[in-house]
C-alpha positions in Angstrom: 90.7 -83.0 30.9 93.4 -82.5 28.3 94.7 -79.2 27.0 93.1 -79.4 23.3 89.5 -79.4 24.9 87.9 -76.0 24.9 85.4 -74.9 27.2 81.8 -75.0 26.3 80.4 -71.4 26.0 78.4 -70.2 29.0 74.5 -69.6 28.6 73.3 -66.6 29.1 69.5 -65.6 30.5 67.6 -63.6 27.8 66.6 -60.4 29.2 62.9 -59.8 28.5 62.0 -56.6 26.2 62.4 -53.3 27.8 58.8 -51.3 27.9 59.0 -47.9 26.8 58.8 -45.1 29.4 55.9 -42.8 29.0 58.1 -40.1 27.2 58.7 -42.3 24.4 55.3 -43.6 23.8 53.8 -42.3 20.5 52.2 -38.8 20.5 48.5 -38.4 19.4 46.9 -38.1 16.0 46.3 -34.7 16.0 49.7 -33.6 18.0 52.0 -36.1 15.3 49.8 -34.2 12.6 50.4 -30.3 13.7 54.3 -31.7 14.6 53.7 -30.6 17.7 54.5 -31.3 21.3 52.0 -33.9 23.0 52.3 -34.7 27.1 50.6 -38.1 25.7 47.9 -37.6 28.7 44.8 -39.5 28.3 42.1 -39.3 27.4 43.1 -35.9 26.2 46.3 -34.1 26.0 47.3 -30.9 27.0 47.9 -29.6 23.2 44.6 -31.0 22.0 42.6 -29.7 25.0 44.1 -26.2 24.5 43.6 -26.2 20.7 39.6 -28.0 21.7 40.6 -30.5 19.3 39.7 -34.3 19.3 42.4 -36.4 21.1 42.8 -39.8 19.6 45.8 -42.7 19.7 44.1 -45.0 17.2 47.2 -45.5 15.1 50.2 -45.5 17.9 53.7 -46.1 16.4 52.2 -45.7 13.0 51.8 -42.8 10.7 48.8 -41.2 9.5 47.0 -41.7 6.4 46.4 -37.9 5.4 44.7 -39.0 2.0 42.4 -41.5 3.6 41.6 -39.3 6.5 41.1 -36.2 3.8 38.3 -38.6 2.1 36.7 -39.6 5.5 36.6 -35.6 6.1 34.8 -35.1 2.7 32.3 -37.9 3.2 31.1 -36.5 6.8 30.7 -33.2 5.0 28.5 -34.5 2.3 26.4 -36.0 4.7 26.0 -32.9 6.6 25.3 -30.9 3.5 23.0 -33.9 2.1 21.1 -33.0 5.3 21.0 -29.2 5.1 19.6 -29.7 1.4 16.8 -32.4 2.7 16.1 -29.2 5.4 15.7 -26.6 2.8 13.7 -28.3 0.6 11.4 -29.6 3.5 11.0 -25.4 4.1 10.2 -24.7 0.7 7.6 -27.0 1.0 6.1 -25.5 3.6 6.1 -21.8 2.1 5.1 -22.9 -1.2 2.0 -24.9 0.6 1.4 -21.2 2.3 0.7 -19.7 -1.1 -1.8 -22.8 -2.6 -5.0 -21.4 -4.0 -7.6 -21.4 -1.0 -9.3 -24.4 -3.1 -6.2 -26.3 -3.4 -5.9 -27.8 -0.1 -7.9 -30.3 1.8 -6.2 -30.8 5.4 -8.4 -28.1 7.1 -12.0 -27.8 7.2 -14.5 -24.5 7.8 -17.8 -23.8 9.6 -19.3 -20.5 9.2 -20.8 -18.9 11.9 -24.1 -17.2 12.4 -22.7 -13.7 11.3 -21.3 -15.0 7.9 -17.7 -15.6 9.3 -15.6 -18.3 9.1 -14.2 -21.1 11.9 -11.1 -23.1 10.9 -10.1 -26.4 12.5 -7.0 -28.6 11.8 -7.2 -32.0 13.2 -3.9 -32.9 12.4 -2.3 -30.5 15.1 -2.8 -31.9 18.7 -0.4 -29.5 20.3 -2.2 -27.2 22.6 -0.1 -24.2 21.9 0.0 -24.8 18.5 -3.9 -24.7 17.9 -4.0 -21.7 20.2 -1.9 -19.8 18.0 -3.7 -21.3 15.0 -7.0 -20.9 16.3 -9.4 -17.8 15.0 -12.1 -16.1 17.1 -15.6 -16.7 16.3 -16.3 -13.2 14.5 -13.2 -13.2 12.5 -12.4 -15.1 9.1 -9.2 -16.8 8.4 -8.4 -17.7 4.6 -9.5 -21.1 3.9 -7.1 -23.3 2.8 -3.8 -21.6 3.3 -0.9 -23.4 4.3 -0.5 -21.3 7.6 -4.2 -19.5 8.5 -2.5 -17.3 11.4 0.7 -15.9 9.4 -1.8 -15.5 6.2 -4.5 -13.3 8.4 -2.3 -11.4 10.3 -0.4 -10.3 7.2 -3.0 -7.4 6.2 -6.2 -6.2 7.9 -7.4 -5.7 4.3 -7.0 -9.5 3.6 -9.3 -10.5 6.3 -11.8 -7.8 5.2 -11.6 -9.4 1.4 -11.7 -12.4 2.7 -14.8 -12.3 5.1 -16.8 -10.8 2.1 -16.1 -13.8 0.0 -17.8 -15.7 2.6 -20.7 -13.5 3.3 -21.2 -13.3 -0.8 -21.5 -17.4 -1.0 -22.9 -18.1 1.9 -25.8 -15.8 1.2 -25.8 -16.8 -2.7 -26.3 -20.0 -1.3 -29.1 -19.4 0.7 -31.1 -17.4 -2.1 -33.7 -17.8 -2.8 -34.4 -21.3 -1.7 -33.7 -20.6 1.8 -33.6 -16.7 1.6 -34.4 -14.9 5.2 -36.1 -12.5 2.6 -39.1 -14.9 1.4 -40.7 -14.0 4.9 -40.5 -10.9 5.3 -40.7 -9.2 1.8 -43.7 -8.8 0.2 -43.0 -9.7 -3.2 -44.7 -12.7 -4.7 -42.8 -16.4 -4.9 -42.8 -15.9 -8.5 -40.9 -12.9 -8.2 -38.5 -14.8 -6.1 -38.0 -17.2 -8.4 -37.6 -15.2 -11.7 -35.7 -12.2 -10.5 -32.8 -13.2 -8.5 -30.7 -14.9 -11.1 -28.8 -11.0 -12.0 -28.4 -10.9 -7.9 -26.9 -14.4 -7.8 -24.9 -13.3 -11.0 -23.5 -10.4 -9.2 -23.0 -12.1 -5.9 -20.6 -14.5 -7.7 -19.1 -11.8 -9.2 -18.2 -10.0 -6.1 -17.1 -13.7 -4.3 -14.5 -13.9 -7.3 -13.4 -10.1 -7.3 -12.9 -10.6 -3.8 -11.2 -14.0 -4.3 -9.1 -12.3 -6.6 -8.2 -9.2 -4.5 -6.8 -11.1 -1.3 -4.7 -13.4 -3.7 -3.5 -10.8 -5.8 0.5 -10.0 -5.0 1.5 -6.6 -6.5 3.8 -6.7 -9.9 5.8 -3.9 -10.1 5.4 -2.2 -13.7 6.9 0.9 -14.4 4.5 3.4 -16.3 5.1 3.6 -20.0 6.4 6.7 -21.4 7.4 8.2 -24.6 11.3 7.8 -23.8 11.6 11.6 -23.6 12.6 13.5 -20.8 10.3 15.4 -17.8 10.2 18.8 -19.2 9.0 22.3 -17.2 5.0 23.3 -17.3 4.0 26.2 -18.2 5.3 29.1 -15.4 2.2 30.9 -15.7 -0.2 28.3 -14.9 1.8 26.9 -12.3 1.7 30.1 -10.2 -1.6 30.2 -10.6 -2.4 26.9 -9.2 0.0 27.2 -6.1 -3.2 28.5 -4.2 -5.2 25.5 -5.2 -2.4 23.2 -4.3 -1.5 24.6 -0.4 -5.0 25.8 0.7 -6.5 22.1 0.4 -3.9 20.0 0.3 -0.6 21.4 1.9 -1.9 21.4 5.4 -2.6 17.6 5.8 1.0 16.7 4.1 3.0 19.6 4.6 5.5 18.1 1.7 6.8 21.5 0.4 7.2 25.1 1.8 5.5 27.7 -0.1 8.4 30.0 -0.2 10.7 27.5 -1.3 8.3 26.5 -4.3 8.3 30.4 -5.6 12.2 30.4 -4.8 12.5 27.6 -7.0 10.6 28.5 -9.7 12.2 31.8 -10.1 15.7 29.9 -10.0 14.7 27.1 -12.6 12.8 28.8 -14.8 15.6 31.0 -15.2 18.2 28.5 -16.1 18.7 26.1 -19.3 19.4 23.0 -17.0 16.6 22.8 -14.9 16.8 20.2 -11.8 14.6 17.1 -12.6 13.6 16.8 -9.0 11.9 20.4 -9.4 10.7 19.4 -12.7 8.8 16.4 -11.1 7.8 18.6 -8.1 6.3 21.2 -10.2 4.2 18.8 -12.4 2.6 16.8 -9.3 1.9 19.9 -7.5 0.1 21.5 -10.7 -1.3 17.7 -11.6 -3.2 17.7 -8.0 -4.0 21.0 -8.2 -5.6 20.5 -11.2 -7.3 17.4 -10.2 -8.8 18.7 -6.8 -10.3 21.6 -8.9 -12.2 19.7 -10.8 -14.9 16.7 -9.6 -14.5 14.4 -13.0 -16.9 11.3 -13.6 -16.1 8.5 -15.9 -19.7 9.9 -17.5 -17.9 13.3 -18.1 -17.4 14.3 -21.6 -14.0 14.1 -22.4 -11.5 16.4 -24.1 -11.8 19.9 -22.2 -8.4 21.9 -21.8 -8.4 20.6 -18.2 -8.1 16.9 -19.3 -5.3 17.6 -21.8 -3.7 19.7 -18.9 -3.7 16.6 -16.9 -3.1 14.2 -19.3 0.3 16.0 -20.2 1.3 16.4 -16.6 0.5 12.6 -16.4 2.8 11.9 -18.8 5.4 14.0 -17.4 5.5 11.8 -14.7 5.5 8.7 -16.8 8.8 10.2 -17.6 9.9 10.7 -14.4 9.3 7.1 -13.9 11.5 6.0 -16.6 14.2 8.6 -15.4 14.0 7.5 -12.2 17.8 7.3 -11.8 18.3 11.1 -12.0 16.3 11.6 -8.8 18.4 9.7 -6.6 20.9 12.0 -5.4 20.8 13.0 -1.7 19.5 16.1 -1.4 15.6 17.5 0.0 13.9 18.4 -3.4 15.1 15.1 -4.8 12.9 13.5 -1.7 9.9 15.7 -2.3 10.2 14.9 -5.7 10.1 10.9 -4.9 7.3 11.2 -2.6 5.4 13.1 -4.8 5.8 10.9 -7.3 4.9 8.0 -5.0 1.3 9.7 -4.4 0.6 10.3 -7.7 1.6 6.6 -8.7 -0.5 5.4 -5.8 -3.5 7.0 -7.4 -3.0 7.0 -10.7 -1.2 3.8 -11.7 -0.2 1.0 -9.0 0.0 0.3 -5.5 3.4 -1.7 -6.5 4.9 1.3 -8.2 3.8 3.3 -5.1 5.9 1.0 -2.9 8.9 1.1 -5.1 9.0 4.7 -5.4 8.1 5.1 -1.6 10.8 2.9 -0.5 13.0 5.0 -2.4 12.2 8.0 -1.0 12.5 6.6 2.6 15.7 5.4 2.0 16.9 8.9 0.4 15.5 10.7 3.4 17.5 8.7 6.0 20.5 9.1 3.6 20.5 12.9 4.3 19.4 12.5 7.9 15.4 13.7 7.9 14.9 11.3 10.8 18.0 13.0 12.8 18.2 16.7 14.4 21.1 18.1 12.1 22.0 21.4 14.1 21.8 24.5 11.8 20.0 22.5 9.1 17.4 21.4 10.8 14.6 23.6 9.6 10.9 23.2 9.5 10.6 22.6 6.0 13.1 19.5 6.6 10.9 18.3 9.6 7.6 18.4 7.7 9.0 16.4 5.3 10.1 13.6 7.3 6.4 13.8 9.1 4.7 13.6 5.8 6.6 10.5 5.4 6.1 8.7 8.7 2.4 9.4 8.4 2.0 8.0 4.9 4.4 4.9 6.2 2.2 4.0 9.0 -1.2 4.4 6.7 0.4 1.9 4.0 1.9 -0.5 6.8 -2.0 -1.5 7.5 -2.9 -1.2 3.9 -0.1 -4.0 2.5 0.5 -5.6 5.7 4.0 -4.8 5.5 6.3 -3.5 8.3 7.2 0.1 8.1 10.3 1.7 6.4 10.7 4.7 9.1 10.5 2.9 12.5 9.8 5.3 15.6 12.8 3.6 17.5 15.2 4.9 14.8 13.6 8.6 14.9 15.6 11.4 16.5 12.9 13.9 16.1 10.6 14.9 19.1 7.1 14.6 17.8 5.6 18.4 18.1 3.5 20.0 20.8 0.0 18.8 20.7 -1.7 22.6 21.9 0.3 25.2 20.1 -2.6 27.2 19.7 -2.2 27.0 15.6 -5.3 25.1 14.6 -3.2 23.3 11.4 -0.1 22.8 13.6 -2.0 20.9 16.2 -3.8 18.8 13.6 -0.2 17.8 12.5 -0.1 16.7 15.6 -2.6 14.9 16.3 -2.0 12.9 13.3 2.0 12.2 14.1 0.3 11.2 17.4 -1.6 8.7 15.7 0.6 7.1 13.5 2.7 6.1 16.5 -0.4 4.1 17.6 -0.6 2.8 14.2 2.8 1.5 14.4 2.2 -0.2 17.6 -0.9 -1.5 16.3 0.5 -3.4 12.9 3.2 -4.5 15.3 1.3 -5.7 18.5 -1.6 -7.3 16.0 -0.8 -7.6 12.2 2.9 -8.4 12.5 4.7 -12.0 11.3 5.5 -12.7 15.0 1.8 -12.3 16.4 1.0 -15.7 14.2 3.2 -17.6 16.8 1.4 -16.1 19.6 -2.4 -17.3 21.0 -5.4 -16.1 20.5 -5.9 -14.6 24.4 -2.2 -12.7 23.7 -3.9 -11.2 20.5 -7.1 -9.9 22.4 -4.9 -8.6 25.6 -2.5 -6.3 22.7 -6.0 -5.6 21.1 -7.3 -4.0 24.4 -4.2 -2.2 24.6 -4.5 -0.4 21.8 -8.3 0.0 22.1 -7.2 1.9 25.1 -4.3 3.7 23.7 -7.1 5.1 21.2 -9.3 6.0 23.9 -6.3 8.1 25.3 -6.0 9.6 22.0 -9.3 10.8 21.5 -9.2 12.3 25.1 -6.3 14.0 24.3 -7.0 15.3 21.0 -10.8 15.6 21.7 -10.8 19.5 20.2 -9.3 18.4 17.4 -12.3 15.7 16.3 -15.1 18.0 16.8 -17.4 18.7 13.7 -19.7 21.6 13.3 -21.3 23.2 10.5 -20.1 27.0 11.8 -16.7 26.1 12.0 -14.3 27.4 9.8 -14.5 25.0 6.1 -10.6 24.0 6.5 -10.9 23.0 9.8 -14.0 21.0 9.4 -12.5 19.1 6.9 -9.5 18.1 8.5 -11.0 17.3 11.9 -13.5 15.4 10.1 -10.3 13.3 8.1 -9.1 12.3 11.6 -12.4 11.1 12.9 -12.7 9.2 9.8 -9.2 7.8 10.7 -10.1 6.9 14.4 -13.6 5.3 13.4 -11.2 3.1 10.7 -8.6 2.1 13.0 -11.6 1.3 16.1 -12.7 -1.5 13.7 -9.4 -3.1 12.6 -8.6 -3.2 16.4 -12.2 -4.5 17.4 -11.9 -7.3 14.9 -8.9 -8.3 16.9 -10.8 -9.0 19.9 -12.4 -12.4 21.2 -14.9 -13.4 23.5 -17.8 -11.1 22.7 -19.6 -10.1 19.4 -18.1 -6.7 18.2 -19.9 -6.5 15.3 -22.7 -3.8 16.1 -20.1 -1.9 17.7 -18.0 -2.0 14.0 -21.2 -1.0 12.2 -21.7 1.7 14.4 -18.3 3.2 13.8 -18.7 2.0 10.2 -22.0 4.2 9.8 -20.6 7.2 11.6 -17.4 7.4 9.4 -19.4 7.1 6.3 -22.1 9.6 7.3 -19.4 12.0 8.2 -17.5 11.4 4.7 -20.9 12.1 2.9 -21.7 15.4 5.2 -18.5 17.0 4.5 -17.9 15.7 1.2 -21.3 17.0 -0.4 -21.2 20.1 2.0 -21.1 23.4 0.0 -17.9 25.4 1.2 -18.2 29.1 -0.2 -14.8 29.9 1.0 -12.8 26.7 -0.2 -15.1 24.6 -2.2 -12.5 22.0 -3.1 -11.6 20.9 0.6 -14.3 18.1 0.8 -13.1 16.8 -2.6 -9.3 17.0 -1.2 -10.1 15.2 2.1 -12.1 12.8 0.3 -9.1 11.8 -1.9 -6.6 11.6 0.8 -9.4 9.1 2.5 -9.3 7.0 -0.7 -6.0 6.7 -0.9 -5.6 5.7 2.9 -8.5 3.9 3.8 -10.8 3.5 1.1 -12.7 0.4 1.9 -12.4 -0.9 5.3 -15.8 1.3 6.4 -17.6 -0.1 3.6 -16.5 -3.2 3.4 -17.5 -3.5 7.5 -21.0 -2.0 6.2 -21.5 -4.2 2.9 -20.6 -7.6 5.1 -23.1 -6.2 7.9 -25.6 -6.1 5.2 -25.3 -9.5 3.9 -25.3 -11.0 7.2 -28.9 -9.7 8.1 -30.4 -8.9 4.9 -34.2 -9.4 6.7 -33.7 -5.8 8.3 -34.2 -2.8 6.5 -31.1 -0.9 5.4 -32.0 1.9 3.5 -29.8 3.9 5.6 -26.8 2.0 5.0 -27.5 1.5 1.3 -27.9 5.3 0.5 -24.1 5.0 2.3 -22.8 2.2 0.4 -23.8 4.1 -3.2 -22.7 7.8 -1.6 -19.4 6.1 -1.3 -19.2 4.4 -4.6 -20.2 7.4 -6.5 -17.3 9.2 -4.5 -15.2 6.7 -5.2 -16.0 6.4 -9.3 -14.8 10.4 -9.6 -11.6 9.7 -7.5 -10.9 6.9 -9.9 -12.0 8.9 -12.9 -8.5 9.6 -14.9 -6.6 6.5 -12.8 -5.2 3.6 -14.9 -6.8 0.2 -14.5 -4.3 -1.1 -12.2 -4.6 1.7 -9.7 -5.3 1.2 -6.3 -8.3 3.8 -6.6 -9.8 1.9 -9.7 -9.7 -1.4 -8.3 -11.8 0.0 -5.2 -14.2 1.9 -7.4 -14.7 -1.1 -9.2 -15.7 -3.3 -6.3 -17.3 -0.3 -4.5 -19.8 0.1 -7.6 -20.3 -3.9 -7.6 -21.2 -3.8 -4.1 -23.4 -0.9 -3.9 -25.7 -2.8 -6.3 -26.0 -5.9 -4.7 -26.7 -3.9 -1.5 -29.5 -1.9 -3.7 -30.9 -4.9 -5.3 -31.4 -6.5 -1.8 -33.2 -3.6 -0.4 -35.3 -3.4 -3.2 -36.6 -7.1 -3.0 -37.3 -6.6 1.2 -39.5 -3.6 0.0 -41.2 -5.4 -2.6 -39.7 -3.9 -5.9 -38.2 -5.9 -8.9 -34.9 -5.3 -9.6 -33.4 -5.1 -13.1 -32.9 -7.7 -14.7 -29.4 -6.2 -16.0 -27.4 -3.8 -14.4 -24.4 -3.4 -15.9 -21.2 -2.0 -14.6 -20.7 1.6 -15.2 -17.9 1.6 -18.1 -15.3 4.3 -18.5 -15.7 5.7 -21.7 -13.4 4.6 -24.5 -11.5 7.9 -24.8 -11.1 8.5 -21.1 -7.7 9.9 -20.0 -5.7 7.3 -18.6 -8.7 5.1 -18.2 -9.3 1.6 -19.8 -12.9 0.6 -20.5 -13.9 -1.8 -17.4 -16.2 -4.3 -18.8 -18.8 -6.5 -16.9 -16.0 -9.0 -15.5 -13.5 -7.8 -13.3 -10.1 -9.0 -15.4 -9.2 -6.0 -16.9 -8.9 -4.4 -13.7 -5.9 -6.7 -12.8 -3.8 -6.2 -15.9 -0.4 -5.0 -15.9 -0.4 -1.2 -16.8 0.3 0.3 -19.8 0.7 3.6 -21.1 -2.4 3.9 -23.7 -2.5 5.1 -27.0 -2.8 8.8 -27.1 -5.4 8.8 -29.6 -7.4 7.1 -26.9 -7.1 10.6 -25.1 -8.0 12.3 -28.2 -4.9 13.6 -28.7 -2.6 12.9 -31.4 1.0 10.9 -30.6 3.1 14.2 -32.0 1.5 16.1 -28.9 1.9 13.6 -26.3 5.7 13.3 -27.2 6.2 17.0 -27.7 8.7 17.9 -24.6 7.1 21.6 -25.8 3.6 21.5 -24.2 2.4 22.4 -27.5 -1.3 21.8 -27.1 -2.0 24.2 -30.3 -0.8 20.7 -32.2 -3.5 18.8 -30.7 -6.3 20.7 -32.9 -8.0 19.2 -35.5 -7.3 22.7 -37.4 -4.9 24.9 -38.0 -4.9 27.5 -34.8 -4.8 31.3 -34.5 -2.7 31.6 -31.7 -3.5 35.5 -31.2 -7.0 35.1 -31.9 -7.4 32.8 -28.9 -5.3 35.1 -27.2 -7.1 38.1 -28.0 -10.3 36.3 -26.5 -8.4 35.4 -23.1 -7.3 39.0 -23.0 -10.8 40.6 -23.0 -11.7 38.4 -20.1 -8.5 38.9 -17.9 -6.7 42.2 -19.5 -3.8 40.2 -20.1 -1.1 41.3 -23.4 -1.1 38.9 -26.3 0.9 35.3 -26.0 4.5 35.2 -27.7 3.9 32.9 -30.4 7.4 31.9 -30.4 7.4 30.9 -26.5 8.3 27.3 -25.9 4.9 27.7 -23.9 3.0 29.1 -26.5 0.7 26.2 -26.5 -0.4 27.2 -23.2 0.4 30.7 -23.1 0.4 31.1 -19.4 3.7 32.7 -19.5 2.2 36.3 -18.4 0.3 34.9 -15.6 3.0 35.2 -13.3 2.2 37.7 -11.5 -1.6 37.2 -11.2 -3.3 36.7 -8.0 -5.1 33.5 -7.8 -7.4 33.1 -10.4 -10.7 31.0 -11.0 -9.9 28.3 -13.1 -13.2 26.9 -14.1 -13.6 30.7 -15.7 -9.7 30.3 -17.1 -10.4 27.2 -18.7 -14.2 27.9 -20.0 -12.7 31.0 -21.8 -10.7 28.6 -23.8 -13.7 25.9 -24.4 -15.8 28.6 -25.4 -13.4 29.7 -28.6 -12.7 25.8 -29.0 -16.4 24.5 -29.3 -16.3 21.7 -31.8 -12.5 21.5 -32.9 -12.2 18.0 -31.4 -9.7 18.4 -28.4 -10.7 21.6 -26.4 -14.3 21.7 -25.9 
């Protein structure tokens, strides 16, 4: 080998690629995004496990495409939102289906039982529990065509009565006269049966449509219109003279005001330039209720008396209060009293929706100032009585409107008063409060929304439990439920009101008990309550002649139709029997109801019930006449209100006018010029057709009451009662007759 030869290079073996240790492996996706340390454990690293994140190694050794990941997340979110929207649409369709009119659905079939009530079946539901929750007892009626029968039925006990009355009218109309049960019992000739029932059938059709409208009606808030002026103080002398008429018949049942506080407020408010709006409204409502109780109006009465003009002006003052509502929201007891009084006036004269709106504000304001709690030194009896008045009305209206109460007992820190204090009026108030607690339990257990998900057996057990509570309450307050002709008038009236309320609750509870026929028991309670009501209202009370009227108006506001409708339905179910006593009770109730609603607007709760009661009593009378073999009149028209009826539009034979939005009626319809209605000075002398000599009118009044002539320059000279501030209680009928005798024929005060 020569020196010039170069050696060949050594061939080396290639080494395999080194495997990265675990510490050098790429981190998981989430740790790389957040730039935190990753221990690279599989399937979930410690960092992701601690943060509860999804741990993935999808892009080992690669950077995350944040834009692509963001787009993907947005797509996922969009899909989820789409599913939520679809679910909401399904919920809305179910809600809209539940509001479908009774003749607008086809998924259910209904059959009527022998007593005129309806049983529903729905073949589309196969689940046993669902059928149990939706089933209806044989003695109950469930609205036909409702999207959710159970929830629709349990929303309000009055709804069940309306729908059952509608079914009874339809069933009786369809079976009369061709298959009428009256044909085999009545001595009326077949020719008379064929010629006379057309009027009865038309009345039954009208009643059926009316009940359907009442069942489907939803309250629409419509604030009563006014003239745009602020409310003004009523005449001081007239107010002071009316205090006795207010506190004797009305004060004990609902102690909204304390008499000493009202007297002190009168002295204060009439001596300052800017009186409190709350006391202006309170004075107006006190005077309005006192004057209304003092009279027994009817829609057929002659209008235009001084009392009617006073009531018209007071109603206008209340309308002004509704339109200046914001001035009554300051947290003080006087505002709560004013709002509660305005709510009661709205319920009687205007509409149920207006009552609900004002009453809700009164309850909220009462809670904001702590009326529902003990408050130490300021915890006066007036505050307690005011809260219990709110509490009692709240439980009444909860059953009427089918809504939960605004003042639940679990949020009440006041202890109920003792039931046996030895004072009659206090014991009666304690009994009413105790019964209000039972009413709250009754609504929650039988008519609340959650009950619709329960089975019929559960509802029956709850109804039996409530019925037992009513038994216990009756035993505890037995002395306060007694009635005797020789007991004091005020005690007899208030005891009768408690008994009437108990009869109403008995019927509402027994309508929820299945398994046996409680119809005859309910009819017995209905007859007993209506007989008691008729006896007390028509009783002559020399010492307190207006107590019965006050009690009747209180009952009409609370439970005006439960006993009436129960008795009317029973008459339609068994028309072949002799119902002379029942017809007399129905007619008496309709007559008193017409008086109660005489000055109300057509949208008011008493006005609608009055129309319904009058129509039903006419139907009952015609059925009894056919049973007795007497031909009913060919045409019976509904009693219309006079065109000049204050605050009441004329009712036609159709029921549509009873459901129009409430409007302020022209003052000319009340017999008063617009200038008078808008005058905050309460000068009624301007309402007369000719000039009036105030001093001559006053001289006549002075001869009767020995008062000095009125001051014509006084802001209340039109009323002229400013000199009566120191007078004892007077007879208002005589007082008003003194003016009526002088202004006979002047167009307004006659």
